[in-house]
C-alpha positions in Angstrom: 0.1 0.1 -0.2 1.3 3.4 -1.0 0.7 5.1 2.7 1.0 8.5 1.3 -1.4 8.4 -1.5 -3.4 6.8 0.9 -3.1 9.9 3.2 -3.6 12.4 0.6 -6.6 10.7 -0.3 -8.2 11.7 3.3 -7.2 14.8 2.9 -9.3 15.1 -1.1 -12.0 13.7 0.5 -12.2 15.5 3.3 -12.0 18.9 1.0 -14.4 18.2 -1.4 -17.0 17.3 1.3 -16.5 20.4 2.8 -16.7 22.4 -0.2 -20.3 20.6 -1.2 -21.0 20.8 2.2 -20.2 25.0 2.2 -23.0 25.3 -0.5 -26.2 23.6 1.5 -24.9 23.7 4.9 -23.9 27.9 5.1 -27.3 29.0 5.1 -28.3 26.4 8.1 -25.2 27.2 10.2 -25.9 30.9 9.8 -29.5 30.9 11.2 -28.5 28.7 13.9 -25.9 30.6 14.6 -27.8 33.7 14.9 -30.6 31.7 17.1 -27.8 31.0 19.9 -26.6 34.6 19.8 -30.0 36.1 20.3 -30.5 33.0 22.9 -27.2 33.7 24.8 -28.1 37.6 24.5 -31.4 36.9 26.4 -29.2 35.3 29.5 -30.3 31.9 28.3 -28.0 28.8 28.6 -26.9 26.3 26.2 -26.7 22.3 26.9 -24.6 19.9 24.6 -24.9 16.3 24.6 -23.4 13.3 22.1 -21.7 9.9 22.2 -18.1 9.5 21.6 -16.3 11.7 19.0 -19.6 13.6 19.4 -19.0 13.8 23.0 -15.6 15.5 22.6 -17.2 17.7 20.1 -19.6 18.6 22.6 -17.1 19.8 25.2 -15.0 21.7 22.5 -18.0 23.6 21.6 -18.6 24.6 25.3 -15.2 25.0 26.0 -15.5 28.1 23.0 -18.3 29.7 25.0 -17.5 29.7 28.6 -13.5 30.3 27.5 -13.8 32.4 24.5 -13.7 31.4 20.6 -10.9 34.2 18.7 -12.0 37.3 20.4 -12.3 38.5 24.0 -16.0 38.9 25.8 -17.7 38.0 28.8 -17.6 33.9 29.4 -21.2 32.5 27.7 -23.1 29.9 29.6 -22.7 26.6 27.8 -22.5 23.0 29.8 -21.6 19.7 27.8 -23.7 17.4 29.7 -21.0 14.6 28.9 -18.9 15.7 31.6 -20.2 14.7 35.0 -19.0 11.4 35.3 -21.2 10.8 38.7 -24.1 11.6 37.2 -23.9 9.9 34.0 -23.1 7.0 35.8 -25.8 7.6 38.5 -28.1 7.9 35.6 -27.2 4.8 33.6 -27.1 2.6 36.9 -30.1 3.6 38.7 -32.2 4.4 35.3 -30.8 3.7 31.6 -28.0 4.5 29.6 -30.7 6.2 27.5 -31.6 8.7 29.8 -28.0 9.8 30.9 -28.8 13.3 28.9 -32.6 13.9 29.3 -32.6 13.4 33.2 -29.8 16.7 32.9 -31.8 18.5 30.1 -34.5 18.3 33.2 -32.8 19.2 35.6 -30.8 22.5 34.1 -33.0 22.6 31.1 -35.3 26.0 31.3 -37.5 27.7 28.4 -35.7 29.4 25.8 -32.2 27.4 26.7 -30.8 25.5 23.3 -30.4 21.9 23.0 -27.0 21.1 21.0 -27.4 17.6 19.9 -24.9 15.6 18.4 -25.4 12.3 16.7 -23.3 11.0 13.6 -26.0 8.6 13.0 -28.9 10.4 13.9 -30.1 7.4 15.8 -28.3 7.8 19.0 -31.6 7.1 21.6 -29.9 9.0 24.9 -29.9 12.0 22.1 -32.9 11.4 21.1 -34.4 11.3 25.0 -32.6 14.5 25.3 -34.4 15.8 22.6 -37.8 14.8 23.8 -36.7 16.7 27.3 -35.9 19.8 25.7 -38.8 20.1 23.8 -40.7 19.6 27.1 -38.8 22.5 28.7 -39.3 25.1 25.6 -36.1 24.4 24.2 -35.3 25.0 20.7 -32.9 22.3 19.3 -30.2 22.4 16.9 -29.0 19.1 15.8 -25.9 18.0 14.3 -26.3 14.6 12.3 -24.7 12.5 9.7 -26.4 10.4 6.6 -29.9 10.6 6.2 -30.6 12.3 9.7 -32.0 9.3 11.1 -35.0 9.6 13.9 -33.1 12.9 15.3 -34.5 14.4 11.6 -37.9 13.6 11.9 -38.2 15.0 15.6 -37.7 18.6 14.8 -39.9 21.4 14.8 -40.1 24.7 13.2 -38.2 26.5 16.0 -35.2 23.8 15.0 -32.2 23.8 13.1 -30.8 21.1 11.8 -27.2 20.5 10.2 -26.8 17.4 8.2 -24.0 16.0 6.9 -24.9 13.7 3.8 -21.9 11.2 4.1 -21.6 7.5 5.1 -18.3 8.1 7.2 -18.0 8.8 10.5 -15.0 10.5 10.2 -15.9 13.0 7.6 -19.1 13.5 8.9 -17.1 14.6 12.4 -15.0 16.9 10.5 -17.8 18.9 9.2 -19.5 19.1 12.3 -16.2 20.3 14.2 -16.3 22.9 11.1 -19.9 23.9 11.7 -19.8 24.0 15.7 -16.6 26.8 14.9 -19.0 28.9 12.8 -21.5 28.6 15.3 -18.9 29.9 17.7 -18.0 32.8 15.0 -21.9 33.7 14.3 -22.5 33.5 18.5 -19.6 36.3 18.5 -20.6 38.5 15.6 -24.5 38.6 16.6 -23.3 39.6 20.3 -21.0 42.2 18.8 -23.8 43.4 16.8 -22.2 42.8 13.5 -23.9 42.5 10.1 -23.4 39.3 8.4 
């Protein structure tokens, strides 16, 4: 195997997908970013959930808001529901792993808050349950999915946002998800600083 050519093919595939997604996703990302910025300006918060690599993306996104992205500003309220090991293990043990995020949404979520829900398949049961809990709390949902959007796509309402990466490979979906999250952070900062797009 030519390992150099194989690695190069990963770059080429990623570039091609990002170019294709720039056309279809840019408007949806911008709308979702404005919605997040307005919610944060009202004093609401963001709760983020996902599994595996998506859990890492939730933590990355929350850190960009609580700390800073590319400009100085006060910290913004964002919580990754993936980091409290005591809560996660207690809920999984006492109830079910399917409820590890929804129980936290029920405890922490308030009307006007936003749930950032990540799943490359769109079918992660615990993320779906978190979406149900968010809806019951009067929260908007921003869903980052892959493939055909799965069950999560079918659950979204008119106040929600769907950022779907229509691709089969998990790593490619995740690569676009992290770019989308950075675009959301940038749009949030622009909204909070009153900058026109």
